[in-house]
C-alpha positions as CSV (number, residue, x, y, z in Angstrom):
1,X,105.4,100.1,128.4
2,X,105.6,100.5,124.5
3,X,107.0,104.1,124.3
4,X,110.0,102.9,126.4
5,X,110.7,99.7,124.6
6,X,111.5,100.1,120.9
7,X,111.4,96.3,120.4
8,X,107.9,95.9,121.7
9,X,106.8,99.2,120.0
10,X,107.6,97.3,116.7
11,X,104.8,94.8,117.3
12,X,102.1,97.1,117.8
13,X,100.0,99.6,115.8
14,X,100.1,102.8,118.3
15,X,98.0,105.6,118.3
16,X,98.6,108.7,120.5
17,X,95.6,109.8,122.4
18,X,93.3,111.8,120.3
19,X,95.2,111.1,117.0
20,X,92.0,109.2,116.0
21,X,88.6,109.8,117.6
22,X,88.2,106.2,118.3
23,X,91.1,106.2,120.8
24,X,91.0,109.3,123.2
25,X,93.7,107.7,125.3
26,X,97.2,106.3,124.0
27,X,96.4,102.8,122.6
28,X,98.6,100.0,121.6
29,X,96.9,97.4,119.3
30,X,99.1,94.3,119.8
31,X,99.7,92.2,116.8
32,X,100.3,89.0,119.0
33,X,97.2,89.4,120.8
34,X,94.4,89.5,118.2
35,X,91.1,87.5,118.6
36,X,89.8,86.7,115.2
37,X,85.9,87.0,115.1
38,X,84.0,85.2,112.2
39,X,82.5,87.6,109.9
40,X,79.3,85.6,110.2
41,X,79.2,86.4,113.9
42,X,79.8,90.1,113.3
43,X,77.0,90.4,110.9
44,X,74.6,88.3,113.0
45,X,75.3,90.6,115.9
46,X,74.9,93.7,113.8
47,X,71.4,92.3,112.4
48,X,70.5,91.8,116.1
49,X,71.3,95.2,117.3
50,X,74.2,93.9,119.4
51,X,76.9,95.5,117.3
52,X,77.7,99.2,116.7
53,X,80.2,100.5,114.3
54,X,81.3,103.6,116.0
55,X,84.2,104.4,113.7
56,X,86.3,103.2,110.7
57,X,90.1,102.9,111.4
58,X,92.3,105.1,109.1
59,X,93.1,103.5,105.6
60,X,96.7,103.0,106.7
61,X,95.6,100.6,109.5
62,X,96.1,97.4,107.5
63,X,99.8,98.3,106.3
64,X,100.5,99.4,110.1
65,X,98.9,96.1,111.3
66,X,101.1,94.1,108.6
67,X,104.4,95.9,109.8
68,X,103.6,95.1,113.4
69,X,103.0,91.4,112.6
70,X,106.2,91.3,110.5
71,X,108.3,93.1,113.3
72,X,106.8,91.5,116.4
73,X,109.5,90.0,118.7
74,X,106.9,87.9,120.6
75,X,105.5,85.9,117.5
76,X,107.5,82.9,116.4
77,X,107.4,82.1,112.6
78,X,104.5,79.5,112.9
79,X,102.3,82.0,114.8
80,X,103.3,84.8,112.4
81,X,102.2,82.7,109.4
82,X,99.1,81.7,111.0
83,X,98.0,85.2,112.0
84,X,98.9,86.4,108.4
85,X,96.7,83.6,106.9
86,X,93.9,84.7,109.3
87,X,94.1,88.3,108.3
88,X,94.5,87.6,104.6
89,X,98.1,88.8,104.4
90,X,100.5,87.1,101.9
91,X,103.5,85.6,103.5
């Protein structure tokens, strides 16, 4: 879907299969489909053995995500601002 749609591709962080070991298949991380999880819940899950950090994303992930948020054709200005606030991006 994304490779054939330039406008949709602009709103995702896209990794080709195998580009990083976390994603053996082509993977599109949709900026408009983020589900925020409070840090406290993640810390608690890790402490209780319910969370395993399998891989750290590349250093450029944050910049790529910010670009996807900025360029998403599906986010209106209010949703874009809310998402930037949740992610700690300046607007």
